[in-house]
VOBA-1610 file (N, C-alpha, C; in pm, whole numbers, padded with zeros to 5 digits, always signed):
BEGIN
Met+00466+04898-06231Met+00408+04964-06113Met+00519+05037-06039Ser+00493+05166-06011Ser+00597+05245-05953Ser+00608+05217-05798Lys+00731+05232-05748Lys+00752+05212-05609Lys+00750+05345-05531Ile+00707+05340-05405Ile+00711+05463-05323Ile+00846+05498-05292Pro+00895+05617-05324Pro+01034+05660-05298Pro+01068+05674-05156Glu+01195+05692-05127Glu+01239+05722-04993Glu+01185+05854-04940Pro+01155+05858-04804Pro+01092+05984-04755Pro+01195+06093-04747Arg+01139+06219-04745Arg+01217+06335-04711Arg+01228+06342-04560Glu+01321+06425-04519Glu+01341+06433-04370Glu+01225+06501-04298Glu+01160+06592-04363Glu+01048+06658-04295Glu+00941+06693-04399Ala+00822+06716-04351Ala+00707+06750-04440Ala+00671+06897-04425Thr+00600+06943-04529Thr+00553+07084-04517Thr+00440+07091-04425Asp+00421+07210-04362Asp+00311+07230-04266Asp+00174+07231-04339Ala+00172+07307-04457Ala+00051+07324-04533Ala+00054+07217-04648Ser-00006+07104-04629Ser+00001+07002-04730Ser-00102+07018-04837Ser-00065+06989-04959Ser-00162+06991-05068Ser-00218+06857-05103Ile-00187+06751-05020Ile-00239+06624-05043Ile-00388+06625-05017Pro-00469+06559-05106Pro-00613+06561-05080Pro-00653+06496-04949Ala-00768+06537-04900Ala-00822+06476-04778Ala-00842+06327-04794Trp-00858+06254-04676Trp-00867+06109-04684Trp-00983+06064-04764Gln-01099+06138-04770Gln-01214+06094-04847Gln-01183+06077-04997Phe-01088+06158-05043Phe-01057+06155-05185Phe-01003+06021-05227Phe-00935+05945-05138Phe-00872+05825-05171Phe-00965+05706-05186Met-01091+05725-05135Met-01182+05612-05141Met-01215+05571-05284Lys-01231+05666-05369Lys-01267+05636-05511Lys-01147+05559-05583Pro-01023+05615-05580Pro-00919+05535-05649Pro-00893+05397-05589Ile-00909+05385-05461Ile-00892+05254-05400Ile-00997+05157-05454Leu-01123+05198-05463Leu-01226+05107-05518Leu-01207+05081-05666Glu-01161+05183-05740Glu-01138+05169-05880Glu-01023+05061-05909Val-00919+05064-05826Val-00818+04965-05840Val-00869+04827-05806Leu-00953+04820-05703Leu-01007+04687-05662Leu-01116+04637-05754Ser-01170+04729-05843Ser-01283+04692-05925Ser-01250+04582-06029Asp-01121+04548-06037Asp-01082+04441-06133Asp-01127+04300-06074Gly-01176+04305-05951Gly-01218+04177-05889Gly-01115+04092-05830Gln-00985+04138-05842Gln-00876+04055-05786Gln-00856+04083-05639Val-00782+03997-05576Val-00743+04013-05435Val-00606+04086-05437Trp-00600+04199-05363Trp-00482+04279-05361Trp-00413+04282-05230Gln-00280+04274-05230Gln-00200+04290-05115Gln-00205+04441-05079Lys-00194+04473-04949Lys-00207+04610-04905Lys-00104+04703-04970Lys+00022+04669-04971Lys+00126+04756-05029Lys+00103+04781-05177Ala+00066+04670-05254Ala+00042+04686-05396Ala-00076+04771-05421Leu-00178+04757-05342Leu-00297+04839-05353Leu-00266+04980-05329Glu-00190+05013-05229Glu-00156+05152-05199Glu-00078+05216-05312Glu+00017+05146-05363Glu+00095+05198-05475Glu+00014+05225-05600Ser-00073+05123-05628Ser-00157+05142-05746Ser-00258+05252-05729Ala-00315+05265-05611Ala-00414+05369-05586Ala-00347+05508-05596Leu-00223+05518-05545Leu-00150+05645-05559Leu-00128+05678-05707Asp-00089+05586-05786Asp-00071+05605-05927Asp-00205+05643-05994His-00310+05569-05958His-00440+05593-06014His-00489+05735-05984Ala-00456+05783-05865Ala-00500+05916-05822Ala-00405+06027-05866Asn-00296+05988-05940Asn-00197+06084-05989Asn-00136+06169-05878Ile-00102+06102-05768Ile-00035+06174-05655Ile+00112+06189-05694Pro+00159+06315-05708Pro+00298+06337-05746Pro+00404+06289-05645Arg+00521+06278-05693Arg+00634+06225-05610Arg+00651+06311-05483Glu+00650+06443-05492Glu+00681+06526-05379Glu+00572+06507-05268Gln+00449+06480-05310Gln+00346+06453-05206Gln+00360+06321-05144Arg+00405+06218-05219Arg+00429+06089-05159Arg+00540+06086-05060Leu+00628+06191-05069Leu+00742+06197-04977Leu+00711+06265-04845Glu+00594+06330-04834Glu+00561+06407-04716Glu+00548+06315-04595Leu+00594+06356-04481Leu+00587+06278-04358Leu+00507+06355-04251Leu+00438+06277-04173Leu+00376+06330-04055Leu+00484+06345-03946Pro+00458+06426-03840Pro+00550+06424-03721Pro+00584+06294-03667Ser+00487+06196-03677Ser+00516+06063-03629Ser+00609+05979-03716Gly+00640+06035-03835Gly+00725+05961-03929Gly+00652+05879-04037Gln+00520+05880-04030Gln+00437+05807-04123Gln+00432+05891-04254Tyr+00414+05818-04369Tyr+00382+05885-04493Tyr+00246+05954-04480Arg+00241+06082-04512Arg+00116+06152-04497Arg+00009+06096-04598Ala+00046+06072-04723Ala-00046+06017-04820Ala-00098+05878-04783Leu-00003+05795-04739Leu-00041+05658-04704Leu-00128+05660-04578Asn-00102+05753-04490Asn-00187+05761-04368Asn-00328+05794-04404Arg-00343+05892-04497Arg-00480+05932-04536Arg-00546+05812-04609Met-00470+05741-04693Met-00527+05630-04761Met-00563+05523-04663Gly-00488+05508-04559Gly-00519+05405-04458Gly-00657+05436-04393Trp-00680+05565-04363Trp-00811+05599-04310Trp-00925+05570-04406Ala-00901+05598-04536Ala-01004+05570-04635Ala-01030+05426-04644Met-00927+05340-04637Met-00947+05192-04640Met-01019+05143-04511Ser-00989+05207-04401Ser-01054+05167-04275Ser-01204+05197-04284Phe-01239+05320-04335Phe-01378+05357-04340Phe-01452+05268-04446Leu-01382+05236-04558Leu-01452+05151-04653Leu-01476+05012-04598Thr-01386+04964-04513Thr-01400+04837-04450Thr-01516+04835-04358Arg-01528+04949-04275Arg-01641+04958-04188Arg-01776+04955-04261Ala-01779+05017-04376Ala-01901+05018-04456Ala-01922+04891-04535Gln-01826+04793-04523Gln-01826+04669-04598Gln-01825+04691-04745Ala-01759+04802-04785Ala-01738+04828-04928Ala-01624+04746-04979Ile-01528+04718-04890Ile-01417+04628-04923Ile-01408+04522-04808Ser-01359+04403-04846Ser-01339+04302-04746Ser-01198+04264-04737Lys-01164+04201-04620Lys-01026+04157-04597Lys-01031+03999-04573Pro-01013+03923-04682Pro-01017+03775-04660Pro-00912+03730-04561Val-00792+03786-04568Val-00689+03763-04467Val-00622+03891-04434Arg-00533+03893-04342Arg-00464+04012-04294Arg-00389+04077-04410Ala-00407+04215-04419Ala-00342+04294-04522Ala-00371+04257-04665Val-00487+04196-04687Val-00531+04163-04824Val-00675+04215-04839Phe-00700+04278-04953Phe-00831+04348-04976Phe-00895+04305-05103Gln-01028+04314-05103Gln-01107+04283-05219Gln-01237+04357-05219Ile-01285+04406-05335Ile-01403+04487-05344Ile-01527+04401-05322Thr-01632+04454-05265Thr-01760+04391-05243Thr-01865+04449-05337Asp-01986+04388-05336Asp-02098+04445-05413Asp-02129+04591-05364Thr-02119+04609-05240Thr-02139+04740-05181Thr-02043+04841-05236Gly-01916+04802-05249Gly-01810+04889-05306Gly-01841+04923-05451Arg-01880+04824-05526Arg-01915+04847-05668Arg-02034+04942-05686Lys-02128+04926-05594Lys-02246+05017-05595Lys-02202+05160-05565Leu-02112+05175-05469Leu-02063+05308-05432Leu-01997+05375-05555Leu-01919+05304-05631Leu-01852+05354-05749Leu-01959+05400-05850Val-02056+05318-05875Val-02156+05352-05977Val-02241+05477-05935Glu-02271+05484-05804Glu-02358+05592-05757Glu-02279+05721-05727Asn-02149+05715-05722Asn-02069+05832-05694Asn-01955+05847-05790Pro-01983+05873-05915Pro-01879+05884-06022Pro-01783+05999-06000Glu-01824+06101-05930Glu-01742+06222-05912Glu-01652+06220-05784Gly-01677+06112-05706Gly-01599+06107-05585Gly-01697+06059-05469Ile-01635+05990-05373Ile-01715+05935-05265Ile-01693+06019-05132Ala-01799+06072-05084Ala-01798+06150-04961Ala-01831+06062-04841Glu-01797+06115-04721Glu-01829+06038-04602Glu-01977+06018-04585Gln-02054+06115-04633Gln-02203+06104-04621Gln-02255+05982-04691Ala-02188+05947-04803Ala-02229+05826-04878Ala-02214+05698-04793Leu-02102+05698-04718Leu-02077+05583-04630Leu-02183+05579-04515Lys-02218+05695-04464Lys-02311+05701-04352Lys-02451+05653-04387Ala-02480+05646-04518Ala-02608+05597-04565Ala-02612+05444-04575Ile-02495+05379-04558Ile-02490+05231-04564Ile-02514+05172-04426Pro-02611+05080-04417Pro-02648+05022-04286Pro-02529+04966-04212Ala-02440+04895-04274Ala-02325+04843-04204Ala-02240+04945-04133Phe-02228+05059-04198Phe-02150+05172-04146Phe-02228+05233-04025Gln-02358+05244-04042Gln-02437+05294-03931Gln-02429+05213-03804Glu-02426+05083-03826Glu-02419+04993-03712Glu-02285+05002-03638Tyr-02174+05040-03712Tyr-02048+05048-03653Tyr-02026+05180-03578Val-02065+05287-03635Val-02034+05421-03580Val-02149+05460-03487Pro-02121+05502-03360Pro-02224+05541-03266Pro-02295+05664-03309Gln-02425+05669-03292Gln-02507+05789-03331Gln-02491+05893-03222Arg-02507+06017-03265Arg-02498+06131-03174Arg-02597+06117-03065Gly-02555+06134-02937Gly-02644+06135-02824Gly-02666+05989-02769Arg-02595+05890-02829Arg-02616+05756-02780Arg-02486+05699-02730Arg-02490+05634-02613Arg-02367+05575-02557Arg-02326+05450-02643Ser-02197+05428-02658Ser-02150+05311-02728Ser-02012+05274-02671Thr-01982+05143-02669Thr-01853+05100-02625Thr-01752+05085-02739Lys-01803+05107-02867Lys-01716+05090-02981Lys-01635+05214-03010Ala-01694+05333-02994Ala-01619+05454-03025Ala-01688+05567-02957Ser-01615+05681-02945Ser-01672+05801-02880Ser-01593+05922-02939Thr-01652+06040-02928Thr-01587+06162-02969Thr-01599+06261-02857Leu-01492+06346-02846Leu-01489+06450-02740Leu-01605+06537-02753Asn-01674+06570-02644Asn-01783+06657-02634Asn-01898+06619-02733Asn-01903+06486-02769Asn-02009+06435-02856Asn-02008+06504-02991Glu-01897+06551-03037Glu-01888+06616-03167Glu-01823+06529-03271Glu-01868+06536-03394Glu-01803+06458-03497Glu-01682+06534-03550Pro-01576+06462-03592Pro-01455+06525-03643Pro-01480+06597-03773Asn-01402+06694-03804Asn-01408+06767-03932Asn-01371+06666-04043Pro-01464+06643-04139Pro-01438+06547-04245Pro-01326+06590-04337Glu-01282+06711-04335Glu-01181+06761-04425Glu-01041+06740-04364Glu-01032+06700-04243Glu-00906+06681-04171Glu-00881+06533-04142Asp-00758+06495-04156Asp-00716+06357-04123Asp-00723+06332-03977Pro-00782+06221-03931Pro-00797+06198-03786Pro-00665+06191-03710Ile-00562+06129-03776Ile-00434+06118-03708Ile-00369+06257-03694Glu-00382+06337-03800Glu-00330+06474-03793Glu-00397+06559-03684Leu-00528+06537-03668Leu-00603+06605-03561Leu-00545+06566-03424Ile-00518+06434-03415Ile-00464+06383-03283Ile-00329+06446-03255Glu-00239+06447-03359Glu-00107+06493-03341Glu-00108+06647-03315Ser-00199+06712-03382Ser-00214+06861-03356Ser-00252+06882-03212Gly-00347+06801-03164Gly-00389+06819-03024Gly-00273+06791-02925Ile-00195+06683-02958Ile-00083+06652-02871Ile+00023+06762-02870Ala+00050+06821-02990Ala+00146+06930-03001Ala+00100+07053-02917Thr-00036+07081-02926Thr-00090+07192-02850Thr-00076+07165-02699Phe-00108+07040-02660Phe-00095+07007-02518Phe+00049+07022-02471Glu+00140+06973-02543Glu+00285+06984-02511Glu+00325+07125-02496Ser+00285+07212-02589Ser+00320+07352-02583Ser+00262+07420-02460Glu+00139+07379-02423Glu+00082+07438-02297Glu+00156+07396-02174Val+00195+07266-02171Val+00265+07209-02058Val+00403+07280-02044Ala+00475+07303-02158Ala+00600+07368-02157Ala+00589+07510-02106Ala+00481+07583-02152Ala+00466+07721-02106Ala+00436+07726-01955Asp+00357+07631-01910Asp+00321+07627-01769Asp+00449+07589-01684Leu+00537+07502-01733Leu+00657+07465-01663Leu+00748+07585-01651Phe+00768+07658-01761Phe+00850+07777-01754Phe+00798+07882-01657Arg+00665+07899-01649Arg+00605+07992-01559Arg+00631+07947-01419Arg+00617+07823-01386Arg+00642+07772-01255Arg+00788+07792-01211Leu+00883+07759-01305Leu+01021+07772-01273Leu+01058+07923-01242Arg+01000+08016-01312Arg+01032+08158-01287Arg+00975+08199-01151Glu+00870+08133-01100Glu+00810+08176-00981Glu+00880+08121-00851Gln+00971+08022-00874Gln+01039+07951-00763Gln+01161+08030-00719His+01206+07997-00599His+01329+08058-00541His+01450+08019-00627Pro+01549+08109-00639Pro+01671+08078-00718Pro+01733+07945-00686Asp+01738+07901-00561Asp+01798+07777-00520Asp+01721+07664-00589Phe+01591+07672-00589Phe+01510+07566-00657Phe+01541+07560-00801Phe+01556+07672-00866Phe+01580+07679-01009Phe+01715+07608-01038Glu+01817+07644-00959Glu+01954+07586-00976Glu+01952+07436-00957Gln+01876+07386-00860Gln+01866+07248-00832Gln+01795+07177-00950Ala+01694+07242-01001Ala+01615+07188-01111Ala+01707+07169-01236Val+01795+07263-01259Val+01887+07250-01372Val+01984+07135-01347Val+02029+07124-01231Val+02122+07005-01199Val+02047+06873-01215Asp+01922+06867-01161Asp+01844+06745-01173Asp+01819+06708-01319Leu+01796+06813-01400Leu+01776+06790-01543Leu+01893+06727-01607Leu+02011+06780-01574Leu+02139+06726-01628Leu+02159+06583-01588Ile+02124+06552-01467Ile+02134+06411-01419Ile+02046+06322-01499Ala+01915+06366-01519Ala+01820+06289-01596Ala+01863+06267-01740Met+01948+06365-01793Met+01994+06354-01928Met+02116+06263-01940Gly+02163+06211-01828Gly+02270+06116-01830Gly+02407+06165-01793Tyr+02420+06298-01760Tyr+02548+06356-01720Tyr+02583+06296-01578Gly+02711+06277-01556Gly+02760+06229-01429Gly+02755+06074-01420Gly+02716+06010-01526Gly+02717+05862-01533Gly+02614+05801-01437Ala+02619+05669-01426Ala+02527+05595-01343Ala+02537+05632-01196Glu+02656+05677-01154Glu+02676+05715-01013Glu+02628+05852-00983Gln+02582+05920-01091Gln+02527+06061-01083Gln+02629+06148-01000Arg+02743+06160-01060Arg+02851+06244-00990Arg+02828+06387-01027Val+02719+06447-00970Val+02688+06590-00991Val+02662+06648-00858Arg+02727+06769-00841Arg+02704+06846-00719Arg+02657+06989-00749Arg+02557+07027-00669Arg+02514+07170-00680Arg+02593+07250-00582Leu+02650+07371-00627Leu+02725+07457-00539Leu+02630+07575-00499Gly+02627+07675-00579Gly+02533+07780-00558Gly+02549+07851-00421Arg+02670+07884-00383Arg+02690+07950-00255Arg+02784+08068-00276Thr+02801+08148-00170Thr+02889+08265-00177Thr+03034+08223-00208Gly+03096+08293-00302Gly+03232+08270-00339Gly+03254+08152-00432Asp+03146+08109-00498Asp+03158+07998-00593Asp+03190+08047-00734Gly+03215+08178-00747Gly+03255+08233-00880Gly+03144+08224-00977Gly+03026+08213-00938Gly+02913+08204-01035Gly+02881+08064-01080Val+02958+07965-01028Val+02937+07827-01068Val+02833+07766-00977Asp+02731+07709-01041Asp+02615+07654-00961Asp+02615+07503-00949Gly+02701+07439-01031Gly+02707+07295-01025Gly+02835+07243-01088Val+02878+07119-01048Val+02994+07056-01105Val+02958+06909-01139Ile+02993+06866-01256Ile+02966+06733-01303Ile+03099+06664-01331Asp+03123+06554-01258Asp+03246+06475-01283Asp+03206+06369-01382Gln+03263+06371-01502Gln+03230+06279-01607Gln+03305+06149-01592Asp+03404+06142-01499Asp+03472+06016-01471Asp+03489+06002-01317Ala+03516+05879-01276Ala+03525+05850-01131Ala+03635+05926-01062Leu+03741+05962-01132Leu+03855+06030-01073Leu+03837+06181-01076Gly+03735+06234-01136Gly+03708+06376-01138Gly+03802+06450-01227Leu+03864+06382-01324Leu+03961+06450-01410Leu+03888+06520-01529Asn+03767+06476-01559Asn+03690+06541-01669Asn+03569+06604-01603Arg+03574+06734-01591Arg+03460+06806-01522Arg+03393+06902-01610Val+03260+06916-01582Val+03179+07016-01650Val+03124+07103-01542Tyr+03142+07237-01563Tyr+03097+07334-01467Tyr+02961+07398-01516Val+02868+07407-01429Val+02739+07455-01462Val+02703+07588-01404Gln+02649+07677-01483Gln+02602+07800-01428Gln+02458+07825-01481Ala+02363+07837-01383Ala+02226+07852-01421Ala+02186+07998-01413Lys+02126+08050-01521Lys+02082+08185-01520Lys+01932+08189-01554Arg+01857+08259-01481Arg+01714+08265-01502Arg+01675+08412-01525Tyr+01632+08438-01641Tyr+01586+08577-01681Tyr+01436+08569-01697Gly+01377+08690-01713Gly+01233+08704-01730Gly+01189+08651-01863Ala+01061+08637-01884Ala+01004+08595-02011Ala+01045+08687-02124Gly+01091+08632-02237Gly+01129+08709-02351Gly+01267+08775-02338Asn+01335+08752-02228Asn+01469+08811-02204Asn+01568+08693-02193Ser+01633+08658-02307Ser+01722+08543-02310Ser+01864+08579-02265Val+01939+08481-02228Val+02074+08508-02180Val+02159+08531-02309Gln+02240+08641-02305Gln+02322+08683-02416Gln+02462+08633-02402Arg+02539+08647-02509Arg+02681+08603-02514Arg+02769+08666-02405Pro+02759+08804-02384Pro+02847+08867-02275Pro+02831+08793-02139Glu+02701+08760-02106Glu+02681+08698-01974Glu+02746+08559-01968Leu+02740+08487-02082Leu+02807+08358-02091Leu+02951+08370-02081
//
């Protein structure tokens, strides 16, 4: 049985790893031997059974999780909801009669629609237009079945962070220069400069030689960092001559 190799430092943006639905069939096929499988062994065997190559097993999500294992995790979660597999104890899996039936009826691959036809799955997932305390979807819409739920969440977080950053830059450009200089000094304090005593002073006055702040890295002021804050318009970055 092959072991999952060490991860690469970063993953490709356009992954060729199959969608999470693809992994339901190899998971059930591995479990079809009727044995009780530990989670890690099941994952490794299912990856081998699905012929997932080494480079795809190394891909990471921005959160640091293995992309392939993450998608397999969602497949196992959905199969559990449909009672196609059972968990006698934590992190241990076994196929059920429902799982065997799924394999027989779906020899070419198991789609999410096949799970939705199972009563146990219907009872777990809230129906469109009906309130439920178990789960909910934004705007009452179902997720795209071709996309991994975790990746959808992370993509939404990345979009939100980008929008917040753009709004922050816009607000900083609209403020008075004194406010901008103080914001830079406050940021350096938050980053840990000046030590616990926060030995940072904003200057920003006539005759300061362009220096907007001074950071004393030691209590005696022998190790100093001089700060100059420059604010240019959007798309106009500070160049080397100005520095």
